[in-house]
N, C-alpha and C positions, 0 to 999 in steps of 0.2 A: 830381492835383498836377499845378501849374503850371510849366512848361515849363522848365529856366532861365537867364533872362538873359545873357548874355552881351557884351551892350553895350546900353547902357539911357540914358534922358536924368533931368537932374533939372535944377531949374532953365532956368540958360544953359551948365548941360554935358553931355555927351556923353561915359558912364563905359563903361571896362571892366574885367569884372567875367573876371579873370587865375584867380586860382586860391582859393583856402578856408583853404589850410595859411598861419598864421604863427607864428613862436614866440612871441607874447606870445598870452597869453589875458586883458585889461587888466579890467579890473574893472569903467570903465565899457561896454562893448562891448556895441553890442546886436544884434549878429547871434545872441543867444540867445537872449534877451528879446523879440523881435522872427523867431524863427524861421525867422532864414535871407529873412526878406522885409523889401525897402526898399522907400517907397512905392507897395505895392502890384505891385513886380519880386518875383518869388524869384529868387533871390541862391543858391542853395544849389544850385553844381556836380555834386553826389556824384561828387566821386572823378573825373568825366571832363570836363579840363582842356581849352580851346579850342587849338587850335591856331594860329600867326602870321596862317597863311594866312586860315583861316577865321574869326579878327577882325578881316582888316582886307578881308572880302567881306563882312561883316555893316556894318560900315564904310563901307564904300562907299555899300552903302545910305541911309546917312543924312546922311553929309555932305552933300551937294547943301541942304539944309533948318539953316541959318547956325547955328552954336554959336560962343560965345565961345573954350571950352576942350574938349579933347578930354583925359580925365582917367584913367591908371590908379590905381583908387579901385571894391575891391571889397569882399567880406567874406574878405579876405587881403592876404597883404604879397609886392605886386607884385613886387617884386623876388626873390622865390625864385625865381623863371620870370624871371630875367635876359635870356637868348636871345629871348624870345617877347620882352620888352618892348623891347628892342633893334631887334628886326627890325620890331615896327610903329611906334614911332617914328622909325623911318630913312625906314620908307616914307612916311609919314604927310607927312616933311617935306621931300619928291619930287615931292608931288601941286600943283604949283600947279595944281589947276583945279578945287580947292576953295576954296573961301572961305576965308577967311582966319581961321586960328582958333591957340591954343597948344596946345601940352602940358605938361600937370604931371604931376609924380609925389607921388602922397600916399602917405609910408611912415613903417615905427617907426621909420628910419635906422640899422636893422641890418644895411643892405645886402651894407658888406665883411665885414661878420663871415660872415653868411651863406656870400659868397663867397668869402671867405678872401684879398680883394686889394683892391684896393682902382680900384671901380669908376665912382666918377666921371668920370676923363675918359669911358669911354664911351657914360655917361649923358649927356651931357653933347653928342655925335653924336645922341640922341635927345628928349631932354626939352628944353623951354623954364624948368619954374617947379619948383623940388622944396620940397613942406611936408616937414617932419620933424614928426612926434609926438613930441614931448619928457615933455610930465605930469606935469616933478617937477624941481627944485629942487637933488635931489642922489642920491645914488645908491640911499640905506635907501630915502627915498619911491617911488623907482625902482622897485626891485622892489616892494614893497606894491602899487604901483596897476598896473603891467604886469601884474606873475606872470609871467614868461619861464620858460622852461620851459629843466631839465637843458643846460649844454651853454652859456651864456649869461644868466647868471649876473649877469655882470660887464660887464655889454651898454651900460651906460650910456653909461661912459668912450667907449666904441668910436662910439656914437651922437653925445654933443659933437666929438670926431675927424672923422667923416663929414659935420655942421654945417658943422663950418669949412672941411675941405675942399670942399666944395660952396658956400659964399660966398668963395674965394677962386676959385674956378673960371668964378666971371661967368656963372650963367643971369643968366634977364630979373630973375626973385626966387627969394632963398630967406629962406624963414623956418619959426619952428618955433611950434608951439602946444600946447598946457596948456586941458584939457578942465575948466568950473570945477565946485565942488561937490565936487573927489574927494578935498581934502586936500589938495593942490599950491594954493601962495602962489604966485597968477597973475602978480603983479609979481616977484617973485625969480627963477621961470621966465622973464621979460620980458627984465629984467635976463641971465638968462642967457643967452637967446639971442643979447641984444646984444657981448656978451663972443664971443660966437663968430663975428660978422659977420651975425644972421640979423634978420630981422624976427619979428615975435611979432602970433601968432591966436588969439587965447582963443575957445572954442569953447562952447556950453552942453553941458553935462549933459542928452543924451537918453533921455527914461523913454519915455512915450505919444507910440505913432507921430500 
């Protein structure tokens, strides 16, 4: 089997695969139907999550080839490894010898619930851009689409609160996203994102690689 990819390239970004754990099992998630593969990369960490220092060593080998963004985004929720995320992001911001780039977090927005505290001030020290996978315009639909694990069934309110806190914190960009063809109304999700002070991205429903 191909070795797991901890750092991988996609388009103009350099991506960090910190964990495969996630409190959601979204109906549209490609990690199951693509068997943990993505564009030729094996993102199955097989339970062996990388340390922050391991990730930084791998990034150091890659960062001298320019990229627009370094992105916390694998087949799991990055805020489940908040300490590693913060250590990596803060270290990247100190590296003046790297070509210019932004640090982006792709998240399901449940980070405050996962960590049982407001993590937004900490994130502000480590990332520039926050993309929140909102995916629905109301709680009932959110539960149907993201299929939260026990203990996270009421997470929709926490996602909205997280989105508002991020929008108020002064990141370079804060956006909420919605995947098309899932039953959600993208325009209603866009309006909800705007009410939280966030921009909006509509994402394509992925099927075949």
